[in-house]
C-alpha positions in Angstrom: 23.5 -49.2 30.7 25.8 -49.6 33.7 29.2 -47.8 33.8 30.9 -51.2 33.4 28.8 -52.1 30.4 29.5 -48.6 28.9 33.2 -49.0 29.4 33.3 -52.5 27.8 31.3 -51.2 24.8 33.7 -48.3 24.4 36.7 -50.5 24.5 35.2 -53.0 22.0 34.6 -50.1 19.7 38.1 -48.7 20.0 39.9 -47.7 16.8 42.9 -45.8 18.3 45.5 -47.7 16.4 43.6 -48.7 13.2 46.1 -47.1 10.9 48.8 -49.4 12.3 46.9 -52.7 12.1 46.9 -55.2 9.3 43.2 -55.8 9.7 40.3 -53.7 11.0 40.4 -53.3 14.8 38.9 -56.2 16.8 39.6 -55.8 20.5 39.7 -59.2 22.1 39.5 -59.6 25.9 37.3 -61.2 28.6 36.3 -59.2 31.7 33.7 -59.4 34.4 33.8 -57.5 37.8 33.5 -60.7 39.8 36.6 -62.3 38.3 39.1 -63.5 40.9 41.9 -64.5 38.5 43.4 -62.1 35.9 45.5 -63.4 33.0 47.6 -60.7 31.4 48.8 -61.6 28.0 50.5 -59.7 25.2 48.2 -59.3 22.2 45.9 -61.5 20.2 47.4 -63.6 17.5 45.9 -64.0 14.1 43.7 -67.0 15.0 42.4 -65.2 18.1 41.7 -62.2 15.9 39.7 -64.4 13.5 37.7 -66.1 16.2 37.3 -63.2 18.7 38.0 -65.6 21.5 41.1 -64.9 23.8 43.7 -67.6 23.9 41.9 -69.7 21.3 45.1 -71.1 20.0 48.1 -73.3 20.9 49.2 -70.7 23.5 45.8 -71.0 25.1 45.9 -74.8 25.1 49.3 -74.7 26.9 48.1 -72.0 29.3 45.0 -73.9 30.3 47.2 -77.0 31.0 49.6 -74.8 33.1 46.6 -73.5 35.1 44.9 -76.9 35.4 41.6 -75.6 34.1 39.1 -76.7 31.5 38.0 -74.5 28.5 34.7 -74.1 30.3 36.4 -72.8 33.5 38.8 -70.6 31.5 36.1 -68.9 29.5 33.9 -68.2 32.6 34.4 -64.5 32.7 33.0 -64.3 36.3 36.0 -66.4 37.4 38.8 -65.6 35.0 39.5 -62.2 33.3 41.7 -62.2 30.2 43.2 -58.8 29.5 46.1 -58.5 27.1 48.4 -55.5 26.9 47.2 -54.8 23.4 43.6 -55.7 22.4 44.0 -56.1 18.7 46.2 -58.3 16.5 49.3 -56.2 15.8 50.4 -58.0 12.7 53.3 -60.4 12.0 57.0 -59.5 11.9 60.2 -61.5 10.9 60.2 -63.6 14.1 56.5 -63.9 15.0 53.7 -61.5 16.0 54.6 -57.9 16.4 54.6 -56.4 19.9 51.3 -55.1 21.4 50.3 -51.7 20.1 51.4 -49.0 22.6 48.1 -47.1 22.5 46.0 -49.7 24.4 47.5 -49.7 27.8 47.6 -45.9 28.4 44.1 -45.5 27.0 42.3 -48.4 28.8 44.3 -50.4 31.3 43.7 -48.5 34.5 40.0 -48.1 33.9 39.6 -51.8 33.2 41.7 -53.0 36.1 39.7 -50.7 38.4 36.7 -52.8 37.6 38.4 -56.0 39.0 37.9 -55.5 42.7 37.8 -59.2 43.7 41.2 -60.4 42.2 43.2 -62.9 44.2 45.8 -63.7 41.6 47.3 -62.1 38.5 49.2 -64.3 36.0 51.6 -62.1 34.1 52.6 -63.7 30.8 55.6 -62.6 28.7 57.9 -59.6 28.5 55.4 -56.9 27.6 53.0 -57.8 30.4 56.0 -58.0 32.8 57.1 -54.5 31.8 53.8 -53.1 32.9 52.9 -55.2 35.9 56.4 -55.4 37.3 57.5 -51.9 36.4 59.1 -51.5 39.9 61.9 -54.0 38.9 64.3 -54.3 36.0 64.9 -58.0 35.9 65.0 -60.0 32.7 62.0 -62.2 32.2 63.9 -65.3 33.3 65.3 -63.6 36.4 61.8 -62.4 37.4 60.2 -65.8 36.8 62.9 -67.4 38.9 61.9 -64.9 41.7 58.2 -65.9 41.5 58.1 -66.7 45.2 58.7 -63.0 45.9 55.4 -62.0 44.3 53.4 -65.2 45.2 50.5 -65.6 45.3 49.1 -62.2 44.2 51.2 -61.8 41.0 52.8 -64.7 39.2 55.5 -63.8 36.6 55.5 -66.4 33.8 56.9 -66.9 30.3 54.4 -66.6 27.5 52.9 -70.0 26.8 53.6 -69.7 23.1 55.1 -72.7 21.3 57.9 -70.2 20.4 59.0 -70.6 24.0 59.7 -74.3 23.9 63.5 -73.7 24.1 63.0 -71.5 27.2 60.9 -74.3 28.8 63.6 -76.9 28.1 66.3 -74.6 29.5 64.2 -73.9 32.6 62.7 -77.2 33.8 62.2 -75.8 37.3 59.3 -73.7 36.0 57.1 -76.7 35.3 58.5 -78.8 38.2 58.3 -76.2 41.0 55.9 -73.3 40.0 53.2 -75.1 38.0 52.1 -77.6 40.7 51.6 -74.8 43.2 49.9 -72.6 40.6 47.4 -75.4 39.8 46.7 -75.9 43.5 46.1 -72.2 44.2 43.9 -71.8 41.1 41.8 -74.8 42.1 41.4 -73.3 45.6 40.3 -69.9 44.2 37.8 -71.4 41.7 36.2 -73.7 44.3 34.9 -70.7 46.3 
């Protein structure tokens, strides 16, 4: 078994936070060393936990629309890696899903990211992913997304595509008008190669 295959098997068998989860651990992610686009999410929701397929929910539908890709393109691991900050469904709180468990990133993130040597673009979705992938700045999510050109095209700060962010999208129409057309064009260029 290759070192990549061994690492993936180890992560899929992870039980670091099992005593804090509402269900048995089920790490959900998509990774292949040839991937050129990385999507960094927060943590799987209940539906994703049940199906074992990343972004297999309303958030994923919106994200694929934002990216201008089909389900087939999105789930092609050799093109697009899907790596949340927490790999297992953390449970539900008063206002939605709980934050990603803090054990995942320190245990696995650097090792997994080191496997992705062909990345051309990283889409960073939501506050927990922003905190890790933009640790050098202390902007709010909205401020950082407004500064997207600063990081373009290597890292793209974005809100989470959750339906819970409909109000944010209504308050920030520039996101869909300015950023998304360029994002779709750039993704199309990357995937054609």
